[in-house]
Structures are given as C-alpha cells and as structure tokens.
N, C-alpha and C positions, 0 to 999 in steps of 0.2 A: 461513439465509443470513446471513453476516457481511459487512458492506460497509465499505470504507475509502475515503476521499478521499486520494489521494497526489499532491499538486500538484507535487512535485519528480520525478515520473516523466515523462520527456520523450521517450523513444525506445524502439525495439524492444529494445535491450539492457537498458534499465530494466525493461521488462515481463518479459524472460527472467530477470533477477536476482531479481525479486520472486517470480515463479512458482517458481523453484528453491528459494528460501528457504522458501516455504510448503510445498512438496512434501518438503523435507528434514525438516520438522517433522511433517507429516501426509501421508504418501505416498498416502493414499486421497482426499485433498481434491480437489475440482473448483475450478479457478480460472478466473474470467472477468474479462478486463481490457478496459476501454474507454479507450484511450490519449487519445482526443480530449477526454474529460471527466475524465480522471485518476481513474477509478473502478475499484476492485478489489473483486470479489464472490467470496466463498469459501464453498463448501459443505464444511464440515469434517466429518471422520469421527472424529477423535481430539482435536484441539486446540480450545481455547476462544479467544475474542476477544483476551484479554490475551496469550496465548502467540503468537498469529498476529501481533499488533501488534509484539511484541518481535522476532519473526523478521524482519519487514519492516524494523524499525529497525536490526537487526544487519546487514542487507544494504545499509544506507546511506541509507534513505529515511525520510520523516516521515509515517507513516500517521495519519489522523484518523478515528476511528469515525464513521460517517455520522450516528448519533444525536447525536453531539457537534458536528457541523459547524455547525448553526444556533446553538448556544450560544456558539461561539467564533469566529463570523464576524468579529467586530471584532478578535480577536487574530491573525487570519490575516496581516495586514500586518506584525505584529511578529515573526513567525516567520521564520527564515532560509530562503531558497529557493535552489535551484541556479539558476545562470544558464547557459542554453544546454544543450547536450547533454552527457551524461556521457562520451560517446565521444571527445570531443576538440574 
C-alpha cells in the first residue's frame, strides 16, 4: 500500500481528479481516499510510488509520501496550499 498526504485535496471533485489520475496511470489500482484526513491510499498493480506521486502532481495537487510526512512537518507551513474549494 502506498500512502500520500494530500492537504490541498478539499472536496469531492479533488477526490475524483486524483482517482482518475491514478487510474489513468495504473488502471488496476485500488484507490482509497479519506477526505477528512487528506489521506490517499493506493494499492498499485503496475505503478510505483514515484510514478503515482507524479500523476497526482500533474492533476494539480501536492502529494507527500506518508513516510516523508514526519520528516517534513516543519516544511508544511512553507508549502503553498490551495485556499478554499477548487470548484469555485
């Protein structure tokens, strides 16, 4: 299981965009999303963590691998974040 923290995922449209991006890269992947905690878990069949991260970035989001979250917690405030919902 590959997990990402995606703090700029704010609504159902964001969830759909991320899911579509992952599925476009790895059609057999299972994607679990918890919007309230901004957590994306992926059971990949073909892609690796780097490829999945790039696909999510290309969809317009900033994924952080869960293993890296604790190491960069201080940098979180420095990263740009979306304000409000991407839908308007």
